[in-house]
Legacy VTK file of the C-alpha trace (Angstrom):
# vtk DataFile Version 3.0
C-alpha trace
ASCII
DATASET POLYDATA
POINTS 104 float
-27.363 6.570 20.380
-29.902 4.803 22.603
-32.519 7.018 21.870
-32.223 6.689 17.838
-34.923 3.890 17.819
-35.670 4.430 13.729
-34.752 5.195 10.598
-36.127 8.712 10.633
-34.111 9.395 13.870
-31.011 7.718 12.465
-31.285 9.952 8.709
-31.069 12.684 11.181
-27.417 11.880 11.845
-26.458 11.821 8.520
-23.385 14.146 8.492
-23.074 14.357 12.060
-19.362 13.753 13.265
-18.900 11.611 16.616
-16.063 12.494 18.445
-14.422 11.065 21.628
-11.503 12.777 23.767
-8.249 11.006 22.818
-7.805 9.909 26.312
-10.867 7.498 26.069
-9.662 5.914 22.671
-9.156 2.304 22.813
-5.266 1.027 23.187
-4.288 0.245 19.378
-2.560 -2.860 18.336
0.954 -3.137 16.932
0.449 -2.311 13.092
-2.750 0.212 13.632
-2.778 3.887 13.774
-5.863 6.747 14.140
-6.006 8.373 10.667
-5.626 11.858 12.442
-1.946 10.705 13.859
-0.604 9.894 10.008
-1.789 13.491 9.195
1.425 15.498 8.545
4.232 12.511 8.733
6.816 13.015 6.263
6.493 10.248 3.101
9.700 8.935 1.999
10.221 6.568 -1.230
12.335 3.013 0.185
15.002 4.967 -1.554
15.153 7.888 0.513
13.407 10.305 -1.435
10.779 12.477 -0.152
7.428 12.403 -1.592
5.637 14.609 0.489
3.220 14.585 3.517
0.273 13.223 4.478
-2.568 15.349 4.297
-5.559 13.069 4.684
-6.418 9.772 5.399
-9.130 8.096 3.180
-11.687 4.830 4.653
-12.382 2.828 2.002
-14.280 -0.536 2.307
-11.729 -2.411 0.800
-8.892 -0.192 2.510
-7.734 2.933 3.623
-5.769 5.290 0.993
-2.921 8.007 2.329
-3.646 11.117 0.825
0.262 12.376 0.060
1.359 16.528 -1.218
4.160 16.979 -2.950
5.840 20.444 -1.815
5.013 21.476 -5.465
1.276 21.048 -4.606
1.004 17.363 -6.519
-1.631 15.231 -5.271
-1.421 10.874 -4.750
-3.265 8.565 -2.664
-1.361 5.218 -1.800
-3.366 2.411 -0.607
-2.710 2.049 2.961
-1.438 -1.925 2.305
1.805 -3.749 3.796
2.956 -3.960 0.377
2.927 -0.631 -0.376
3.156 0.855 2.959
6.062 -1.478 4.320
6.883 1.055 7.415
5.390 3.844 9.666
7.330 5.598 12.215
6.351 8.208 14.642
7.656 10.887 12.380
8.086 9.193 8.780
5.994 6.606 6.632
8.082 5.259 3.690
6.231 3.455 0.835
7.351 1.092 -1.702
5.295 1.980 -4.908
4.673 0.606 -8.277
5.922 3.278 -11.536
3.294 5.805 -12.503
1.618 6.012 -8.752
2.987 8.921 -8.131
2.280 10.703 -11.644
-0.933 12.430 -11.178
LINES 1 105
104 0 1 2 3 4 5 6 7 8 9 10 11 12 13 14 15 16 17 18 19 20 21 22 23 24 25 26 27 28 29 30 31 32 33 34 35 36 37 38 39 40 41 42 43 44 45 46 47 48 49 50 51 52 53 54 55 56 57 58 59 60 61 62 63 64 65 66 67 68 69 70 71 72 73 74 75 76 77 78 79 80 81 82 83 84 85 86 87 88 89 90 91 92 93 94 95 96 97 98 99 100 101 102 103
């Protein structure tokens, strides 16, 4: 990015995706995850009901959201905040959702 010296040069980069080798990523602190590492994880309610799996992570200005796809093709988004997502483990994500959030 050193050679990007003006707005026109920066505008030329709109839509470009920058990637780095996973080995070159910084170490994460407790409670941090790389979005791509969440994709595919099973999503369960606090009662143990499987709701689907994470199909995408939407980055937002106020908060990120997990996009969950059910086995039946349904889709809903969960704000990725501690109150709604109390547990993130290697194989699953536990969510504590208010009534109606999955009714999409």
